[in-house]
N, C-alpha and C positions, 0 to 999 in steps of 0.2 A: 359611871360617874354623872354624866348629864350636865347640863348648864347651857349658858349662852355667852358668846363673846362677839364683839364687833370686828368686822374686817373692813378696812378702808380701801376702796378701789378707785383707780384712775386708769383710763379716761372714762367718761361718762356712759359709754356703751358697754363697759365691762360688767358682768354680772357675777355673782358668786358661783353660779353653775359653771360659767366659763373659766373662772379662776380655778375651781376645783378640777375641771377637765385638763387644764394646763399644768396642774400639780397633783399627780396621782398619789404621791406619798402623803400630802396634806389631806386629800380627800379620805384616804384609808385611815389616817389618825383621827380625823373628825368623826368618821363612822364608828370607829373602834371605841372611842371615848364617849360617844353619844352627845357631842357638842353641836348646838345650833349656831350657825354663823349669821349674825345680823349684818345685812349689807348696808354700808354707808359710803356715799361718794365724797371724794375730796377733789380739790381743784389743781392738784399737782404742785402745790407750793406748801413748804413746810409750815408756814404761818398758819395754815388752816387746819393743821393736825391738832388733836386735843392736847391739853397741858397735862402735867403729872397729877394735878388734882382729880382729873377724870379717870375712869377705869381704863386699865391697860388694854390695848387692842392689837390685832394684827394689821400690819400696813403693807399692802401689796404694791411693790415698786413698779414703774413702767418706764420704758425707753422714751416716752413722750413727756416726762415730768418737767416741770419749769424749775427744778432744783437739781443739784448734783447728787450723785449716789452717795458720796461721802457725807454731804450735808444731811441727807435723809437718814443715814445710819446714826450720825451723832445725835440728831434731834430725837429719834426714836429711842436711843439708849437713854437720853436724858428724861424722856417722858414715861419710860417704863414700857414702851411698846416693843413689838418684834417686827423688824422690817423683813420681808420675804420677797423673792421673785421666782415664780414657778416652784421648782423643788430646791431652791438654794436660799441661804441666809444672806442678808445684805450686811456687810461688816462695817465697822467704824471708818475704815479707810476707803469705802465705796466698793471694794471687791465683793463678789459673791462666791460663796463655797457651799457645795452640797454635802460636804463630809459629815458635819454633825447635825444636819437638818432635822432628822427624825427624833433624835434625843432631845434637842433644844426645844422643838415645837411641842413635843409631848409634855416636857416639864413646864413650859410656859402655859399650856392649856389647862393642865392640872391646877396650876397655882392661880390662874386668873379667871377662869370660866365661872361666871356667877350663876348660881342655881336660881332659876325663876320659879316661884311658886304661884299657883293659880289663886287669884283672890277669892275669898269666901263668897258663896252665892248670896246675893242680896235680892230683896224684893224689887220688882220693877216699880217705877213711880206710879202713883194712882192715876195721874193724868199727864200725858206728855204732849206738848204742842207740836204738830207736824211742821216740818220745815217747808215753806213755800219760796218760790223764786222771787216773789213780791211781798211787800208788806200788807198786812191785813188791817182793815179799819172796820170795826163793828159799827153798823149803822142802826140796827134794830134787833131787839130780842123779842121773839114771839112768845106767846103763852105756852106753847108746846115745850115739854122738857127736853133738853138736849139739842135744841134747834137755835142756831144763831145765823142771822142773815149777814153775809160778809161781802164786802166789795173790795176790788183792787185799789190800792192807793198808789198812784204813780210816783215815781222817784225822779230826782234830778231835773234835768232840762225838760224832759217831757212833762214833768209835773207842773213847771211853770207855764208851758205852752197850754196845757189843758186848763189851768187856773184862769189864764187870761182869755182863753177861747182862741182857737186857731184862726188865723186870718189869711185870706188869699190876697191876690192883687187888687188894688183899689180898696182895701180895707174891709171887704165883705167877709162875713163869717160863714164858715162852712156848716156849722151847726148851732 
């Protein structure tokens, strides 16, 4: 089948690999269906979960969430998401049940995994400006083709200091 679906993880140190290791049945379903899980972190509050307008996702519950399990189950049901915890489903009343986990998750993944197609190959741009950690100011263009003399243009506070000239004690200039 293939496709991609987001999985919301909390707390911040949780990775999709760790979530799949703690949920072997989910890992088997994802591998069987060829689904790619896109890891997204949330802050443990139901307000930060996506709304119904966005694509449905898996939401992994945690014992450290800043909301109740019943609240998470209700918000996920309203938003079209599936709340899971290891190999169990989070129900609307906050309880977890492993009974229908495999069938429910398989149906959810088949219905909501988006197939991602690779964009058509395009030509690279004729000229791309390299990114520098400082801004570039062109001071002189020589007669040789492809050669531009570049100088660093200082930014912010340091720019003002250099424009005024750095002064030491007693007002003498260092340069």
